[in-house]
C-alpha positions as CSV (number, residue, x, y, z in Angstrom):
1,X,113.6,85.5,105.5
2,X,112.4,89.1,105.3
3,X,109.4,89.9,107.4
4,X,106.3,91.4,105.6
5,X,105.4,94.9,106.7
6,X,102.2,97.0,106.9
7,X,102.2,100.7,105.8
8,X,99.3,103.0,106.8
9,X,98.9,105.7,104.2
10,X,97.0,107.8,106.8
11,X,99.9,107.6,109.3
12,X,102.6,108.3,106.7
13,X,100.7,111.4,105.3
14,X,99.3,112.4,108.7
15,X,96.0,113.3,107.2
16,X,92.9,111.7,105.6
17,X,93.6,113.9,102.5
18,X,96.0,112.2,100.1
19,X,96.1,114.7,97.3
20,X,99.7,116.0,97.0
21,X,102.4,114.2,95.0
22,X,104.9,115.1,97.7
23,X,102.9,113.1,100.2
24,X,102.7,110.3,97.6
25,X,106.5,110.4,97.4
26,X,106.7,109.7,101.1
27,X,104.6,106.5,100.6
28,X,106.6,105.6,97.5
29,X,109.9,105.8,99.3
30,X,108.7,103.4,102.0
31,X,107.3,101.0,99.4
32,X,110.4,101.1,97.3
33,X,112.6,100.4,100.2
34,X,110.5,97.3,101.2
35,X,110.4,96.0,97.6
36,X,114.1,96.3,97.2
37,X,114.5,94.1,100.3
38,X,112.0,91.6,98.9
39,X,109.6,92.3,101.7
40,X,105.8,91.9,101.2
41,X,103.9,95.1,101.9
42,X,100.3,95.5,102.9
43,X,99.4,99.2,102.0
44,X,96.4,100.3,104.0
45,X,94.2,103.1,103.0
46,X,92.1,103.0,106.2
47,X,90.9,106.4,107.3
48,X,91.8,108.0,103.9
49,X,88.9,110.1,102.7
50,X,90.2,111.9,99.7
51,X,92.6,110.4,97.1
52,X,93.9,111.9,93.8
53,X,95.7,110.5,90.8
54,X,98.6,112.8,91.5
55,X,99.1,111.1,94.9
56,X,98.7,107.6,93.5
57,X,101.0,108.3,90.6
58,X,103.8,109.4,93.0
59,X,103.1,106.6,95.6
60,X,102.4,103.6,93.3
61,X,102.6,104.5,89.7
62,X,106.3,105.3,89.7
63,X,107.1,101.9,91.2
64,X,106.6,100.5,87.7
65,X,109.7,102.5,86.5
66,X,112.0,100.8,89.0
67,X,110.5,97.3,89.6
68,X,109.2,94.5,87.5
69,X,105.4,94.4,87.3
70,X,105.4,90.8,88.5
71,X,107.5,91.7,91.5
72,X,105.1,94.5,92.4
73,X,102.1,92.2,92.0
74,X,103.8,89.5,94.1
75,X,104.9,91.8,97.0
76,X,102.4,94.6,97.2
77,X,98.9,94.2,98.6
78,X,96.5,97.2,98.7
79,X,94.0,97.1,101.5
80,X,91.1,99.1,102.9
81,X,90.5,101.1,99.7
82,X,87.1,102.3,98.6
83,X,85.8,100.8,95.4
84,X,85.9,104.2,93.5
85,X,89.5,104.6,94.6
86,X,90.3,101.2,93.3
87,X,89.1,102.3,89.9
88,X,91.4,105.3,90.1
89,X,94.3,103.1,91.2
90,X,93.7,100.7,88.3
91,X,93.8,103.7,85.8
92,X,97.0,105.0,87.4
93,X,98.7,101.6,87.3
94,X,97.6,101.0,83.7
95,X,98.9,104.4,82.6
96,X,102.2,103.8,84.5
97,X,102.8,100.4,82.9
98,X,102.1,101.9,79.5
99,X,104.4,104.9,80.1
100,X,107.3,102.9,81.5
101,X,107.1,100.3,78.7
102,X,108.0,103.1,76.2
103,X,108.2,106.7,77.6
104,X,109.0,108.3,74.3
105,X,106.0,106.7,72.6
106,X,103.8,107.7,75.5
107,X,105.0,111.3,75.3
108,X,104.5,111.4,71.6
109,X,100.9,110.1,71.9
110,X,100.2,112.6,74.6
111,X,101.6,115.5,72.5
112,X,99.6,114.3,69.5
113,X,96.4,114.1,71.5
114,X,96.9,117.6,72.8
115,X,97.6,119.0,69.3
116,X,94.3,117.3,68.1
117,X,92.4,119.0,70.9
118,X,93.9,122.4,70.0
119,X,92.8,121.9,66.4
120,X,89.2,121.1,67.3
121,X,88.5,124.6,68.7
C-alpha cells in the first residue's frame, strides 16, 4: 500500500509569497506524481502569507486536466489555509473543472465576454 505524504507549500516555494505560476508548477509536479502513484496528499499552506489565483491555477487547477475529479477529491487534502484563500481556491477549482470539461467552449465564452466588454466602452 502506498504511504500518504505531506507537502508543505512554504517549503517547496521557499517563501511565504505564493504568487508566481512557476512556483505553483513546482507544487503541481509533486502533487501529480503522488496522485499518479495513488498516494493521499496533505497539502499544507502553513506559513503562506500571500496567495494568488495564478499560483493556485498552476498548483491545483491544472490537476483537473490530468486526473478525474473524484480521484483528486479522494486523495488530496488541503490544510492550514486561511478562509479567504479557501474562497479563492474554490473559484480556481470551479473554473478549472469548467475549463477542462470543454476547453473550446470555455475559450469561446471568454472571447465573447471580452468582445462584450470592448463594445460597452
